[in-house]
Biopython code that builds the backbone (N, CA, C, O; Angstrom):
import numpy as np
from Bio.PDB.StructureBuilder import StructureBuilder

atoms = [
    (1, "MET", "N", (-10.774, 19.673, -1.975)),
    (1, "MET", "CA", (-10.556, 18.479, -1.365)),
    (1, "MET", "C", (-9.350, 18.594, -0.384)),
    (1, "MET", "O", (-8.263, 18.954, -0.835)),
    (2, "ASP", "N", (-9.488, 18.319, 0.870)),
    (2, "ASP", "CA", (-8.286, 18.289, 1.629)),
    (2, "ASP", "C", (-7.621, 17.190, 1.559)),
    (2, "ASP", "O", (-8.193, 16.101, 1.499)),
    (3, "PHE", "N", (-6.394, 17.316, 1.556)),
    (3, "PHE", "CA", (-5.326, 16.356, 1.664)),
    (3, "PHE", "C", (-3.864, 16.617, 2.060)),
    (3, "PHE", "O", (-3.532, 17.790, 1.888)),
    (4, "ILE", "N", (-3.068, 15.940, 2.468)),
    (4, "ILE", "CA", (-1.754, 16.064, 2.851)),
    (4, "ILE", "C", (-0.880, 15.427, 1.730)),
    (4, "ILE", "O", (-1.470, 14.770, 0.872)),
    (5, "ILE", "N", (0.331, 15.547, 1.667)),
    (5, "ILE", "CA", (1.370, 14.927, 0.848)),
    (5, "ILE", "C", (2.111, 14.156, 1.993)),
    (5, "ILE", "O", (2.433, 14.603, 3.094)),
    (6, "ASN", "N", (2.328, 12.784, 1.444)),
    (6, "ASN", "CA", (2.772, 12.095, 2.744)),
    (6, "ASN", "C", (4.309, 12.059, 2.378)),
    (6, "ASN", "O", (4.648, 12.790, 1.447)),
    (7, "GLU", "N", (5.348, 11.244, 3.042)),
    (7, "GLU", "CA", (6.584, 11.286, 2.710)),
    (7, "GLU", "C", (7.154, 11.102, 1.201)),
    (7, "GLU", "O", (8.008, 11.762, 0.608)),
    (8, "ALA", "N", (6.311, 9.861, 0.738)),
    (8, "ALA", "CA", (6.752, 9.306, -0.445)),
    (8, "ALA", "C", (6.589, 10.568, -1.626)),
    (8, "ALA", "O", (7.197, 10.559, -2.697)),
    (9, "GLY", "N", (5.569, 11.725, -1.157)),
    (9, "GLY", "CA", (5.090, 12.450, -2.203)),
    (9, "GLY", "C", (3.665, 12.362, -2.815)),
    (9, "GLY", "O", (3.121, 13.083, -3.652)),
    (10, "ALA", "N", (3.224, 11.272, -2.154)),
    (10, "ALA", "CA", (1.457, 10.982, -2.520)),
    (10, "ALA", "C", (0.538, 11.742, -1.799)),
    (10, "ALA", "O", (0.547, 11.940, -0.584)),
    (11, "LYS", "N", (-0.312, 12.185, -2.686)),
    (11, "LYS", "CA", (-1.444, 12.854, -1.980)),
    (11, "LYS", "C", (-2.529, 11.851, -1.217)),
    (11, "LYS", "O", (-3.173, 10.975, -1.794)),
    (12, "ILE", "N", (-2.595, 12.160, 0.193)),
    (12, "ILE", "CA", (-3.519, 11.255, 0.972)),
    (12, "ILE", "C", (-4.775, 12.162, 1.286)),
    (12, "ILE", "O", (-4.648, 13.194, 1.946)),
    (13, "TYR", "N", (-5.966, 11.748, 0.800)),
    (13, "TYR", "CA", (-7.213, 12.571, 0.960)),
    (13, "TYR", "C", (-7.510, 12.194, 2.178)),
    (13, "TYR", "O", (-7.115, 11.133, 2.662)),
    (14, "GLU", "N", (-8.400, 13.232, 2.913)),
    (14, "GLU", "CA", (-9.154, 13.128, 4.012)),
    (14, "GLU", "C", (-10.271, 12.180, 3.732)),
    (14, "GLU", "O", (-10.543, 11.301, 4.550)),
    (15, "ASN", "N", (-10.833, 12.296, 2.781)),
    (15, "ASN", "CA", (-12.010, 11.250, 2.380)),
    (15, "ASN", "C", (-11.251, 10.072, 1.482)),
    (15, "ASN", "O", (-10.512, 10.271, 0.517)),
    (16, "ILE", "N", (-11.654, 8.712, 2.092)),
    (16, "ILE", "CA", (-10.768, 7.781, 1.287)),
    (16, "ILE", "C", (-11.491, 7.303, 0.055)),
    (16, "ILE", "O", (-10.995, 6.373, -0.581)),
    (17, "GLU", "N", (-12.744, 7.918, -0.380)),
    (17, "GLU", "CA", (-13.331, 7.535, -1.535)),
    (17, "GLU", "C", (-12.812, 8.243, -2.571)),
    (17, "GLU", "O", (-13.372, 8.060, -3.651)),
    (18, "HIS", "N", (-11.710, 9.156, -2.541)),
    (18, "HIS", "CA", (-10.915, 9.810, -3.408)),
    (18, "HIS", "C", (-9.670, 8.969, -4.062)),
    (18, "HIS", "O", (-9.016, 9.293, -5.053)),
    (19, "HIS", "N", (-9.510, 7.763, -3.217)),
    (19, "HIS", "CA", (-8.540, 7.005, -3.583)),
    (19, "HIS", "C", (-8.960, 6.072, -4.638)),
    (19, "HIS", "O", (-10.109, 5.673, -4.444)),
    (20, "LYS", "N", (-8.347, 5.547, -5.797)),
    (20, "LYS", "CA", (-8.644, 4.709, -6.621)),
    (20, "LYS", "C", (-8.269, 3.190, -5.769)),
    (20, "LYS", "O", (-7.473, 3.203, -4.830)),
    (21, "TYR", "N", (-8.847, 2.097, -6.161)),
    (21, "TYR", "CA", (-8.387, 0.675, -5.678)),
    (21, "TYR", "C", (-6.963, 0.355, -6.546)),
    (21, "TYR", "O", (-6.679, 0.636, -7.710)),
    (22, "LEU", "N", (-6.230, -0.307, -5.558)),
    (22, "LEU", "CA", (-4.981, -0.748, -5.851)),
    (22, "LEU", "C", (-5.259, -2.004, -6.745)),
    (22, "LEU", "O", (-5.811, -2.997, -6.271)),
    (23, "TYR", "N", (-4.806, -1.922, -8.230)),
    (23, "TYR", "CA", (-5.016, -2.959, -9.071)),
    (23, "TYR", "C", (-4.383, -4.459, -8.690)),
    (23, "TYR", "O", (-3.180, -4.635, -8.493)),
    (24, "ILE", "N", (-5.229, -5.337, -8.632)),
    (24, "ILE", "CA", (-4.668, -6.648, -7.790)),
    (24, "ILE", "C", (-5.335, -7.734, -8.777)),
    (24, "ILE", "O", (-6.538, -7.989, -8.807)),
    (25, "PRO", "N", (-4.225, -8.398, -9.673)),
    (25, "PRO", "CA", (-4.711, -9.633, -10.486)),
    (25, "PRO", "C", (-5.374, -10.890, -10.009)),
    (25, "PRO", "O", (-4.989, -11.360, -8.938)),
    (26, "ILE", "N", (-6.194, -11.406, -10.589)),
    (26, "ILE", "CA", (-6.767, -12.758, -10.304)),
    (26, "ILE", "C", (-6.043, -13.541, -10.986)),
    (26, "ILE", "O", (-5.880, -13.344, -12.190)),
    (27, "LEU", "N", (-5.461, -14.600, -10.320)),
    (27, "LEU", "CA", (-4.618, -15.750, -10.936)),
    (27, "LEU", "C", (-5.381, -17.008, -11.094)),
    (27, "LEU", "O", (-6.167, -17.322, -10.201)),
    (28, "ASP", "N", (-5.222, -17.824, -12.221)),
    (28, "ASP", "CA", (-5.855, -19.028, -12.419)),
    (28, "ASP", "C", (-4.986, -20.091, -12.338)),
    (28, "ASP", "O", (-5.600, -21.133, -12.107)),
    (29, "GLY", "N", (-3.690, -20.251, -12.445)),
    (29, "GLY", "CA", (-2.753, -21.283, -12.535)),
    (29, "GLY", "C", (-1.751, -21.095, -11.117)),
    (29, "GLY", "O", (-1.563, -20.078, -10.449)),
    (30, "GLU", "N", (-1.229, -22.398, -10.950)),
    (30, "GLU", "CA", (-0.391, -22.264, -9.686)),
    (30, "GLU", "C", (0.914, -21.659, -10.176)),
    (30, "GLU", "O", (1.633, -21.404, -9.211)),
    (31, "ASP", "N", (1.389, -21.385, -11.169)),
    (31, "ASP", "CA", (2.430, -20.857, -11.966)),
    (31, "ASP", "C", (2.391, -19.504, -11.965)),
    (31, "ASP", "O", (3.390, -18.817, -11.750)),
    (32, "ASP", "N", (1.022, -18.950, -12.250)),
    (32, "ASP", "CA", (0.843, -17.399, -12.152)),
    (32, "ASP", "C", (1.303, -16.798, -11.013)),
    (32, "ASP", "O", (1.145, -17.326, -9.912)),
    (33, "GLN", "N", (2.022, -15.435, -11.207)),
    (33, "GLN", "CA", (2.419, -14.726, -10.608)),
    (33, "GLN", "C", (1.607, -13.425, -10.295)),
    (33, "GLN", "O", (0.963, -12.903, -11.205)),
    (34, "GLY", "N", (1.615, -12.853, -8.971)),
    (34, "GLY", "CA", (0.771, -11.450, -8.981)),
    (34, "GLY", "C", (1.597, -10.446, -9.391)),
    (34, "GLY", "O", (2.703, -10.677, -9.881)),
    (35, "VAL", "N", (1.047, -9.083, -9.194)),
    (35, "VAL", "CA", (1.854, -7.695, -9.375)),
    (35, "VAL", "C", (2.817, -7.508, -8.454)),
    (35, "VAL", "O", (2.486, -7.814, -7.308)),
    (36, "VAL", "N", (3.875, -7.110, -8.603)),
    (36, "VAL", "CA", (4.657, -6.407, -7.474)),
    (36, "VAL", "C", (4.693, -4.896, -7.361)),
    (36, "VAL", "O", (4.968, -4.183, -8.326)),
    (37, "TYR", "N", (4.460, -4.515, -6.374)),
    (37, "TYR", "CA", (4.405, -2.888, -6.145)),
    (37, "TYR", "C", (5.596, -2.652, -5.212)),
    (37, "TYR", "O", (5.785, -3.388, -4.243)),
    (38, "GLN", "N", (6.415, -1.600, -5.515)),
    (38, "GLN", "CA", (7.370, -0.953, -4.381)),
    (38, "GLN", "C", (6.223, -0.120, -3.477)),
    (38, "GLN", "O", (5.672, 0.925, -3.822)),
    (39, "VAL", "N", (6.030, -0.801, -2.332)),
    (39, "VAL", "CA", (5.186, -0.127, -1.327)),
    (39, "VAL", "C", (6.007, 0.722, -0.470)),
    (39, "VAL", "O", (6.848, 0.219, 0.276)),
    (40, "MET", "N", (5.773, 2.225, -0.547)),
    (40, "MET", "CA", (6.535, 3.280, 0.269)),
    (40, "MET", "C", (5.830, 3.156, 1.654)),
    (40, "MET", "O", (6.573, 2.838, 2.583)),
    (41, "SER", "N", (4.922, 3.295, 1.852)),
    (41, "SER", "CA", (4.202, 3.334, 3.063)),
    (41, "SER", "C", (2.670, 2.819, 3.291)),
    (41, "SER", "O", (2.066, 2.533, 2.257)),
    (42, "ALA", "N", (2.083, 2.691, 4.334)),
    (42, "ALA", "CA", (0.534, 2.108, 4.357)),
    (42, "ALA", "C", (0.204, 2.799, 5.523)),
    (42, "ALA", "O", (1.022, 3.204, 6.348)),
    (43, "ALA", "N", (-1.421, 2.972, 5.598)),
    (43, "ALA", "CA", (-2.048, 3.719, 6.534)),
    (43, "ALA", "C", (-3.382, 3.186, 6.481)),
    (43, "ALA", "O", (-3.899, 2.482, 5.614)),
    (44, "LEU", "N", (-3.933, 3.717, 7.739)),
    (44, "LEU", "CA", (-5.313, 2.993, 8.112)),
    (44, "LEU", "C", (-6.291, 4.305, 8.364)),
    (44, "LEU", "O", (-5.915, 5.256, 9.050)),
    (45, "TYR", "N", (-7.510, 4.251, 7.768)),
    (45, "TYR", "CA", (-8.720, 5.023, 7.874)),
    (45, "TYR", "C", (-9.532, 4.140, 9.276)),
    (45, "TYR", "O", (-10.457, 3.345, 9.109)),
    (46, "ARG", "N", (-9.011, 4.457, 10.456)),
    (46, "ARG", "CA", (-9.807, 3.504, 11.249)),
    (46, "ARG", "C", (-11.367, 3.925, 11.690)),
    (46, "ARG", "O", (-12.060, 3.079, 12.254)),
    (47, "ASN", "N", (-11.876, 5.211, 11.424)),
    (47, "ASN", "CA", (-13.190, 5.210, 11.642)),
    (47, "ASN", "C", (-14.057, 4.409, 10.517)),
    (47, "ASN", "O", (-15.230, 4.075, 10.683)),
    (48, "HIS", "N", (-13.330, 4.172, 9.414)),
    (48, "HIS", "CA", (-14.187, 3.092, 8.459)),
    (48, "HIS", "C", (-13.731, 1.813, 8.011)),
    (48, "HIS", "O", (-14.183, 1.126, 7.095)),
    (49, "LYS", "N", (-12.615, 1.549, 8.909)),
    (49, "LYS", "CA", (-11.921, 0.248, 8.565)),
    (49, "LYS", "C", (-11.393, -0.062, 7.208)),
    (49, "LYS", "O", (-11.478, -1.178, 6.695)),
    (50, "HIS", "N", (-10.839, 0.985, 6.648)),
    (50, "HIS", "CA", (-10.117, 0.709, 5.157)),
    (50, "HIS", "C", (-8.729, 1.175, 5.133)),
    (50, "HIS", "O", (-8.287, 1.853, 6.060)),
    (51, "ALA", "N", (-8.089, 0.877, 4.216)),
    (51, "ALA", "CA", (-6.635, 1.011, 4.326)),
    (51, "ALA", "C", (-6.240, 1.438, 3.272)),
    (51, "ALA", "O", (-7.069, 1.360, 2.365)),
    (52, "ILE", "N", (-4.911, 2.038, 2.922)),
    (52, "ILE", "CA", (-4.113, 2.556, 1.570)),
    (52, "ILE", "C", (-2.870, 2.158, 1.971)),
    (52, "ILE", "O", (-2.334, 1.968, 3.063)),
    (53, "VAL", "N", (-2.449, 2.054, 0.499)),
    (53, "VAL", "CA", (-0.629, 1.923, 0.474)),
    (53, "VAL", "C", (-0.185, 2.927, -0.452)),
    (53, "VAL", "O", (-0.784, 3.369, -1.432)),
    (54, "THR", "N", (0.796, 3.183, -0.065)),
    (54, "THR", "CA", (1.613, 4.358, -1.181)),
    (54, "THR", "C", (2.695, 3.434, -1.967)),
    (54, "THR", "O", (3.634, 2.852, -1.423)),
    (55, "VAL", "N", (2.412, 3.415, -3.214)),
    (55, "VAL", "CA", (3.457, 2.739, -4.470)),
    (55, "VAL", "C", (3.895, 3.642, -5.124)),
    (55, "VAL", "O", (3.265, 4.672, -5.361)),
    (56, "ARG", "N", (5.199, 3.361, -5.568)),
    (56, "ARG", "CA", (5.831, 3.770, -6.508)),
    (56, "ARG", "C", (5.819, 2.828, -7.822)),
    (56, "ARG", "O", (6.154, 1.647, -7.726)),
    (57, "GLU", "N", (5.533, 3.236, -8.707)),
    (57, "GLU", "CA", (5.321, 2.301, -10.152)),
    (57, "GLU", "C", (6.327, 2.975, -11.092)),
    (57, "GLU", "O", (6.267, 4.047, -11.693)),
    (58, "GLY", "N", (7.316, 1.975, -11.037)),
    (58, "GLY", "CA", (8.440, 2.562, -12.159)),
    (58, "GLY", "C", (9.323, 3.870, -11.695)),
    (58, "GLY", "O", (9.892, 4.086, -10.625)),
    (59, "ASP", "N", (9.234, 4.617, -12.819)),
    (59, "ASP", "CA", (9.699, 5.695, -12.557)),
    (59, "ASP", "C", (8.870, 7.021, -12.436)),
    (59, "ASP", "O", (9.323, 8.164, -12.387)),
    (60, "ARG", "N", (7.666, 6.655, -12.403)),
    (60, "ARG", "CA", (6.475, 7.620, -12.133)),
    (60, "ARG", "C", (6.411, 8.100, -10.519)),
    (60, "ARG", "O", (7.104, 7.530, -9.677)),
    (61, "LYS", "N", (5.615, 9.072, -10.220)),
    (61, "LYS", "CA", (5.586, 9.619, -8.982)),
    (61, "LYS", "C", (4.608, 8.476, -8.098)),
    (61, "LYS", "O", (3.820, 7.671, -8.595)),
    (62, "ALA", "N", (4.918, 8.672, -6.654)),
    (62, "ALA", "CA", (4.285, 7.832, -5.716)),
    (62, "ALA", "C", (2.680, 8.306, -5.856)),
    (62, "ALA", "O", (2.361, 9.484, -6.019)),
    (63, "THR", "N", (1.712, 7.184, -5.764)),
    (63, "THR", "CA", (0.450, 7.099, -5.633)),
    (63, "THR", "C", (-0.111, 6.342, -4.570)),
    (63, "THR", "O", (0.308, 5.222, -4.278)),
    (64, "ALA", "N", (-1.138, 6.968, -3.920)),
    (64, "ALA", "CA", (-1.832, 6.316, -2.695)),
    (64, "ALA", "C", (-3.216, 5.696, -3.267)),
    (64, "ALA", "O", (-4.190, 6.266, -3.757)),
    (65, "TYR", "N", (-2.946, 4.269, -3.018)),
    (65, "TYR", "CA", (-4.328, 3.432, -3.527)),
    (65, "TYR", "C", (-4.899, 2.805, -2.182)),
    (65, "TYR", "O", (-4.287, 2.340, -1.220)),
    (66, "ARG", "N", (-6.231, 2.935, -2.409)),
    (66, "ARG", "CA", (-6.876, 2.011, -1.552)),
    (66, "ARG", "C", (-6.494, 0.557, -1.662)),
    (66, "ARG", "O", (-5.821, 0.226, -2.638)),
    (67, "VAL", "N", (-6.875, -0.421, -0.701)),
    (67, "VAL", "CA", (-6.685, -1.709, -0.769)),
    (67, "VAL", "C", (-7.902, -2.251, -0.389)),
    (67, "VAL", "O", (-8.575, -1.742, 0.507)),
    (68, "PRO", "N", (-8.282, -3.372, -1.076)),
    (68, "PRO", "CA", (-9.739, -4.243, -0.446)),
    (68, "PRO", "C", (-9.638, -4.230, 0.940)),
    (68, "PRO", "O", (-8.568, -4.355, 1.535)),
    (69, "ASP", "N", (-10.821, -4.069, 1.522)),
    (69, "ASP", "CA", (-11.129, -4.304, 3.052)),
    (69, "ASP", "C", (-10.583, -5.616, 3.483)),
    (69, "ASP", "O", (-10.128, -5.647, 4.627)),
    (70, "ASP", "N", (-10.543, -6.744, 2.753)),
    (70, "ASP", "CA", (-9.954, -7.986, 3.179)),
    (70, "ASP", "C", (-8.565, -7.817, 3.653)),
    (70, "ASP", "O", (-8.067, -8.538, 4.518)),
    (71, "LEU", "N", (-7.996, -6.912, 3.105)),
    (71, "LEU", "CA", (-6.317, -6.766, 3.407)),
    (71, "LEU", "C", (-6.188, -5.973, 4.670)),
    (71, "LEU", "O", (-5.156, -6.102, 5.328)),
    (72, "TYR", "N", (-7.397, -4.941, 5.183)),
    (72, "TYR", "CA", (-7.140, -3.995, 6.461)),
    (72, "TYR", "C", (-6.222, -4.898, 7.381)),
    (72, "TYR", "O", (-5.111, -4.414, 7.596)),
    (73, "ASN", "N", (-6.478, -6.071, 7.936)),
    (73, "ASN", "CA", (-5.567, -6.701, 8.902)),
    (73, "ASN", "C", (-4.279, -6.647, 8.403)),
    (73, "ASN", "O", (-3.508, -5.979, 9.091)),
    (74, "TRP", "N", (-3.860, -7.110, 7.495)),
    (74, "TRP", "CA", (-2.762, -7.268, 6.915)),
    (74, "TRP", "C", (-1.875, -5.836, 6.820)),
    (74, "TRP", "O", (-0.654, -5.820, 6.977)),
    (75, "VAL", "N", (-2.624, -4.724, 6.558)),
    (75, "VAL", "CA", (-1.855, -3.778, 6.529)),
    (75, "VAL", "C", (-1.579, -3.076, 7.931)),
    (75, "VAL", "O", (-0.627, -2.334, 8.174)),
    (76, "GLU", "N", (-2.767, -3.517, 8.954)),
    (76, "GLU", "CA", (-2.399, -3.121, 10.157)),
    (76, "GLU", "C", (-1.111, -3.733, 10.667)),
    (76, "GLU", "O", (-0.208, -3.119, 11.236)),
    (77, "SER", "N", (-1.152, -5.190, 10.352)),
    (77, "SER", "CA", (0.110, -5.880, 11.042)),
    (77, "SER", "C", (1.361, -5.340, 10.078)),
    (77, "SER", "O", (2.519, -5.453, 10.479)),
    (78, "LEU", "N", (1.142, -4.915, 9.148)),
    (78, "LEU", "CA", (2.590, -4.405, 8.449)),
    (78, "LEU", "C", (2.707, -3.138, 9.073)),
    (78, "LEU", "O", (3.886, -2.826, 9.238)),
    (79, "ILE", "N", (1.985, -2.403, 9.428)),
    (79, "ILE", "CA", (2.257, -0.808, 9.950)),
    (79, "ILE", "C", (3.059, -1.436, 11.456)),
    (79, "ILE", "O", (4.143, -0.989, 11.833)),
    (80, "ARG", "N", (2.388, -2.403, 12.107)),
    (80, "ARG", "CA", (2.798, -2.366, 13.535)),
    (80, "ARG", "C", (4.340, -3.097, 13.454)),
    (80, "ARG", "O", (5.193, -2.759, 14.274)),
    (81, "LEU", "N", (4.596, -3.970, 12.566)),
    (81, "LEU", "CA", (5.851, -4.292, 12.387)),
    (81, "LEU", "C", (6.844, -3.400, 11.845)),
    (81, "LEU", "O", (8.033, -3.612, 12.085)),
    (82, "ASN", "N", (6.522, -2.543, 11.225)),
    (82, "ASN", "CA", (7.246, -1.152, 10.763)),
    (82, "ASN", "C", (7.641, -0.454, 12.330)),
    (82, "ASN", "O", (8.811, -0.407, 12.709)),
    (83, "ILE", "N", (6.535, 0.053, 13.135)),
    (83, "ILE", "CA", (6.831, 0.676, 14.208)),
    (83, "ILE", "C", (7.872, 0.088, 15.008)),
    (83, "ILE", "O", (8.794, 0.714, 15.530)),
    (84, "LYS", "N", (7.624, -1.441, 15.091)),
    (84, "LYS", "CA", (8.700, -2.133, 16.174)),
    (84, "LYS", "C", (10.147, -2.265, 15.508)),
    (84, "LYS", "O", (11.129, -2.620, 16.159)),
    (85, "GLY", "N", (10.184, -1.959, 14.213)),
    (85, "GLY", "CA", (11.380, -2.109, 13.646)),
    (85, "GLY", "C", (11.736, -3.315, 12.899)),
    (85, "GLY", "O", (12.739, -3.392, 12.189)),
    (86, "ASN", "N", (10.746, -4.412, 13.107)),
    (86, "ASN", "CA", (10.999, -5.791, 12.575)),
    (86, "ASN", "C", (11.137, -5.625, 11.055)),
    (86, "ASN", "O", (11.951, -6.268, 10.392)),
    (87, "ILE", "N", (10.264, -4.694, 10.535)),
    (87, "ILE", "CA", (10.586, -4.452, 8.954)),
    (87, "ILE", "C", (10.439, -3.310, 8.603)),
    (87, "ILE", "O", (9.575, -2.692, 9.226)),
    (88, "ARG", "N", (11.016, -2.728, 7.748)),
    (88, "ARG", "CA", (10.813, -1.332, 7.127)),
    (88, "ARG", "C", (10.597, -1.201, 5.958)),
    (88, "ARG", "O", (11.096, -1.947, 5.115)),
    (89, "MET", "N", (9.766, -0.170, 5.667)),
    (89, "MET", "CA", (9.418, 0.045, 4.257)),
    (89, "MET", "C", (10.300, 1.249, 3.749)),
    (89, "MET", "O", (10.725, 2.137, 4.488)),
    (90, "PRO", "N", (10.515, 1.165, 2.419)),
    (90, "PRO", "CA", (9.775, 0.757, 1.579)),
    (90, "PRO", "C", (10.055, -0.782, 1.238)),
    (90, "PRO", "O", (11.195, -1.236, 1.339)),
    (91, "LEU", "N", (8.743, -1.730, 0.747)),
    (91, "LEU", "CA", (8.995, -3.300, 0.252)),
    (91, "LEU", "C", (8.838, -3.390, -0.907)),
    (91, "LEU", "O", (8.486, -2.325, -1.414)),
    (92, "MET", "N", (8.951, -4.275, -1.639)),
    (92, "MET", "CA", (8.327, -4.901, -2.796)),
    (92, "MET", "C", (7.569, -5.909, -2.387)),
    (92, "MET", "O", (8.041, -6.907, -1.844)),
    (93, "ILE", "N", (6.112, -5.701, -2.652)),
    (93, "ILE", "CA", (5.075, -6.759, -2.187)),
    (93, "ILE", "C", (4.394, -7.054, -3.537)),
    (93, "ILE", "O", (4.041, -6.333, -4.469)),
    (94, "GLU", "N", (4.338, -8.383, -3.300)),
    (94, "GLU", "CA", (3.533, -8.850, -4.598)),
    (94, "GLU", "C", (1.997, -9.246, -4.095)),
    (94, "GLU", "O", (1.861, -9.911, -3.068)),
    (95, "PHE", "N", (0.843, -8.803, -4.871)),
    (95, "PHE", "CA", (-0.357, -8.713, -4.437)),
    (95, "PHE", "C", (-0.901, -9.606, -5.719)),
    (95, "PHE", "O", (-0.571, -9.514, -6.902)),
    (96, "CYS", "N", (-1.943, -10.591, -5.026)),
    (96, "CYS", "CA", (-2.649, -11.336, -6.071)),
    (96, "CYS", "C", (-4.043, -11.892, -5.338)),
    (96, "CYS", "O", (-4.254, -12.017, -4.132)),
    (97, "MET", "N", (-4.745, -12.125, -6.235)),
    (97, "MET", "CA", (-6.032, -13.209, -5.577)),
    (97, "MET", "C", (-6.062, -14.424, -6.399)),
    (97, "MET", "O", (-6.234, -14.486, -7.616)),
    (98, "LYS", "N", (-5.857, -15.460, -5.499)),
    (98, "LYS", "CA", (-6.122, -16.900, -5.985)),
    (98, "LYS", "C", (-7.159, -17.616, -5.191)),
    (98, "LYS", "O", (-7.178, -17.552, -3.962)),
    (99, "GLU", "N", (-8.090, -18.351, -5.945)),
    (99, "GLU", "CA", (-9.036, -19.546, -5.399)),
    (99, "GLU", "C", (-9.812, -18.295, -4.471)),
    (99, "GLU", "O", (-9.922, -18.755, -3.334)),
    (100, "ASN", "N", (-10.320, -17.062, -4.513)),
    (100, "ASN", "CA", (-11.042, -16.117, -4.037)),
    (100, "ASN", "C", (-10.494, -15.593, -2.699)),
    (100, "ASN", "O", (-11.218, -15.024, -1.882)),
    (101, "HIS", "N", (-9.197, -15.808, -2.518)),
    (101, "HIS", "CA", (-8.505, -15.175, -1.438)),
    (101, "HIS", "C", (-7.281, -13.992, -1.816)),
    (101, "HIS", "O", (-6.342, -14.279, -2.558)),
    (102, "LEU", "N", (-7.417, -12.845, -1.291)),
    (102, "LEU", "CA", (-6.584, -11.989, -1.448)),
    (102, "LEU", "C", (-5.202, -12.366, -0.844)),
    (102, "LEU", "O", (-5.236, -12.888, 0.270)),
    (103, "TYR", "N", (-3.985, -12.172, -1.430)),
    (103, "TYR", "CA", (-2.695, -12.295, -0.869)),
    (103, "TYR", "C", (-1.747, -11.102, -1.134)),
    (103, "TYR", "O", (-1.848, -10.435, -2.164)),
    (104, "ALA", "N", (-0.773, -10.838, -0.126)),
    (104, "ALA", "CA", (0.378, -9.794, -0.294)),
    (104, "ALA", "C", (1.377, -10.613, 0.387)),
    (104, "ALA", "O", (1.219, -11.167, 1.475)),
    (105, "LYS", "N", (2.466, -10.642, -0.380)),
    (105, "LYS", "CA", (3.671, -11.152, 0.244)),
    (105, "LYS", "C", (4.988, -10.312, -0.063)),
    (105, "LYS", "O", (5.314, -10.109, -1.232)),
    (106, "VAL", "N", (5.774, -9.803, 1.050)),
    (106, "VAL", "CA", (6.880, -9.446, 0.733)),
    (106, "VAL", "C", (8.043, -10.023, 0.185)),
    (106, "VAL", "O", (8.702, -10.851, 0.815)),
    (107, "VAL", "N", (8.375, -9.592, -1.090)),
    (107, "VAL", "CA", (9.545, -10.217, -1.754)),
    (107, "VAL", "C", (10.783, -9.485, -1.821)),
    (107, "VAL", "O", (11.699, -10.041, -2.427)),
    (108, "GLU", "N", (11.006, -8.286, -1.294)),
    (108, "GLU", "CA", (12.271, -7.540, -1.220)),
    (108, "GLU", "C", (12.003, -6.488, -0.353)),
    (108, "GLU", "O", (10.919, -5.921, -0.211)),
    (109, "ARG", "N", (13.414, -6.177, 0.421)),
    (109, "ARG", "CA", (13.577, -4.867, 1.249)),
    (109, "ARG", "C", (14.135, -3.962, 0.590)),
    (109, "ARG", "O", (14.955, -4.340, -0.247)),
    (110, "LEU", "N", (13.933, -2.751, 0.713)),
    (110, "LEU", "CA", (14.426, -1.438, -0.058)),
    (110, "LEU", "C", (14.868, -0.389, 0.942)),
    (110, "LEU", "O", (14.282, -0.440, 2.024)),
    (111, "GLU", "N", (15.816, 0.582, 0.788)),
    (111, "GLU", "CA", (16.064, 1.734, 1.540)),
    (111, "GLU", "C", (15.378, 2.905, 0.878)),
    (111, "GLU", "O", (15.309, 3.037, -0.344)),
    (112, "TRP", "N", (14.870, 3.755, 1.770)),
    (112, "TRP", "CA", (14.413, 5.163, 1.012)),
    (112, "TRP", "C", (14.281, 6.004, 2.223)),
    (112, "TRP", "O", (14.095, 5.531, 3.344)),
    (113, "LYS", "N", (14.386, 7.281, 1.959)),
    (113, "LYS", "CA", (14.139, 8.406, 2.939)),
    (113, "LYS", "C", (13.504, 9.597, 2.064)),
    (113, "LYS", "O", (13.827, 9.676, 0.879)),
    (114, "ALA", "N", (12.658, 10.472, 2.590)),
    (114, "ALA", "CA", (12.076, 11.598, 2.072)),
    (114, "ALA", "C", (11.545, 12.653, 2.980)),
    (114, "ALA", "O", (11.644, 12.451, 4.190)),
    (115, "ALA", "N", (10.905, 13.934, 2.481)),
    (115, "ALA", "CA", (10.152, 14.769, 3.467)),
    (115, "ALA", "C", (8.920, 14.807, 3.160)),
    (115, "ALA", "O", (8.421, 14.341, 2.135)),
    (116, "THR", "N", (8.181, 15.558, 4.340)),
    (116, "THR", "CA", (6.905, 15.321, 4.485)),
    (116, "THR", "C", (6.457, 16.993, 3.897)),
    (116, "THR", "O", (7.239, 17.928, 4.063)),
    (117, "HIS", "N", (5.234, 17.159, 3.275)),
    (117, "HIS", "CA", (4.867, 18.239, 2.978)),
    (117, "HIS", "C", (3.176, 18.398, 3.171)),
    (117, "HIS", "O", (2.464, 17.571, 2.602)),
    (118, "ILE", "N", (2.665, 19.283, 3.840)),
    (118, "ILE", "CA", (1.242, 19.474, 4.257)),
    (118, "ILE", "C", (0.718, 20.351, 3.427)),
    (118, "ILE", "O", (1.315, 21.409, 3.226)),
    (119, "HIS", "N", (-0.640, 20.035, 2.717)),
    (119, "HIS", "CA", (-1.441, 20.814, 2.100)),
    (119, "HIS", "C", (-2.822, 20.926, 2.703)),
    (119, "HIS", "O", (-3.249, 20.054, 3.460)),
    (120, "GLY", "N", (-3.523, 21.999, 2.370)),
    (120, "GLY", "CA", (-4.943, 21.843, 3.192)),
    (120, "GLY", "C", (-5.913, 22.371, 2.025)),
    (120, "GLY", "O", (-7.128, 22.427, 2.212)),
]
sb = StructureBuilder()
sb.init_structure("model")
sb.init_model(0)
sb.init_chain("A")
sb.init_seg("    ")
for serial, (resi, resn, name, xyz) in enumerate(atoms, 1):
    if name == "N":
        sb.init_residue(resn, " ", resi, " ")
    sb.init_atom(name, np.array(xyz, "f"), 0.0, 1.0, " ", f" {name:<3s}", serial, name[0])
structure = sb.get_structure()
């Protein structure tokens, strides 16, 4: 399998099928909350219209997860805002599904830096 290691230390596979889907809970009540992930980076697989986010969960190393295709445009917007400097990753982002709609909401901004390593 060909992959690279991104700045956060997660494997980014050439084939998106090697990435597991990000867990996103389905909420029933108005007071329920989604799951909050520390999102280190985001990327697009333009040839297939799929997206991934790299998250750090607690003290564990960073992992890149595929996000549902319904969030592709949201990831694309997040990347554009990051490039323009309007928002900088890493971010704490809440993900959930409510009433058959996927939601992703920035809840906190963080600071972070690291190096990139490439593997073939």
